[in-house]
N, C-alpha and C positions, 0 to 999 in steps of 0.2 A: 550122293548120288541124285537122281531128278526126282523121283516123286521126293525125296527130301525136301530138297529146293521147291519144290511148289507148293507141299505139304505148307514148309515156310513161308512160303511169298504171299497163300491163301490168310495164312494168321496172319502177318502184320498187318496186309491190307483191313481187317477189321480194325487195328487198333491205333493207325493213323495213316495220314496222308505220308507220313515220310520217302516211304516203300512205294508209289504209285504207280513213280517210271522203270519199276519191274514189270510192273503188265504187260507192258510188249518184251517180252522175252516169252511168255507161255499162250501159245493161242485158245481162244475160246472155244467149249465144247459144250456135246449137253452138260457136261459133268462139271460146268465150271461153276464156278460161289456168284454169288449175287453180288455185286457193284454194292459198294455200301449208299458211298451217295443219290446211287438211284433209289433203293433202299424209301433211305427218311425219304427225301423233293421227289422221288420221280423225276428225277434230272441229273444230270453225271455232263461235268464240263468237256471230258474226252471224248465225249458225242461216239459215233459210231468206234472211233482207232482204238475205247475203254475193252481191254481182252476180259471183262468180265460179265457177269448174262443184264439182259437188262428186259430176262422175262422170269419172273416171277411162278412160283410156286412151291407144293410144297419139300421139295424134293430139294429147295435151295430155299428159303425161306423161313423165320424164324419162327415159330408158334404166334401170334400175335394175340399178347393178353388182352384185351378189353371181348375178342372173342369168348381165351376161356373163359373171362368172367356175364356171359352177358349181354352186353356193353359195346359191340362193337357198328358205329351204324355208318361209317363210310362204304360206299360201295363201289372206292377202287381203290379200297385196304390193298397193299401188295404186302403183303404177312401171309401166313400159312394161317385159314382158319378151320384148323384142329382140335377132332378133343382127345386131351391125354390126360393122366391120370395125375396131379398134379405133386402127388410127391415121387413120380417118376425121375428113375436117373438120368441123367442129362447121355444123350448122345454119342460114343464118340467119333464119329464120323461127318457128322458133322458140325460139331464144335471144333474138329482139326481140320478139316480141309471144306468146310464149305457148304454141306452138297450128303444128302445122305440118299443110296440107293430104292431105300425103301419107300419114301415121299410119306405118305398120309395112311400108309398100313403100317408105318415108325413106331411102337408105343414108348419110344423114347421121348424124353426133351429136346425143343432141335430150338435150340438156347446158342449166345457167343460167350459160354466159360466152360473156365478149366472141369474138364469131366473125373480129374481126382479130385478132384475139392470137395468138388458139387458134392459126389455119389458115398465119397467118401472122411469125407473132412481135415484131407490130407493131401497136399501136393509137395513128390521124393523132386520135382523137378527147381533145379538150382535157380533159373533165370525161366521161365515160365508166363511166357509172353498175352495168355488170356488169365480176362477178368477171375476175379479171386471170388466170388459172392455168397455174406455168409447173410443163412437164410433165416430166421427163425427160426423150424422143423430141425433142422440140423443139428442149432446153437443147442434147444433142449438136448437132444437126443447124443451128440456131444458130450454134454455139463453129467450127464447120466443125475440117480439119486443124489440127493443133499446131504449130509452130513445128516445124520438123526430121524434121516426120514424113513416114515414104517415102518421103527421098533415100536412095538407099543411091547 
């Protein structure tokens, strides 16, 4: 379906340049994902012909990790300055589509990583294209109590 193609296309763009020539197949809209090149550098080699957004917003920009730590000093920061609980689940819409309708009101984390793996420690997709990030808290949670702990 077209929706699945768009979903797959947007995911591919975050993971590498190999699919950039496919951008011309999908028109830019208010719900376009942000261009990874623009997000990282403020520039895009495709310029106005790029079909992805060059307008940062809480709907399409990942959360600024420096802001979350209280240390973002960049007045031109293109990442979203929104407060989200560090233990909040990954927003599925943002992770898979690069856009979340809730924007700054979303209580979930706007990051580019697999929401299934991030939220449960397990991803059942055989060829998942999103990064599987191991976080210390999730590793401890999945490990459970060690043998002999709690036995008094």
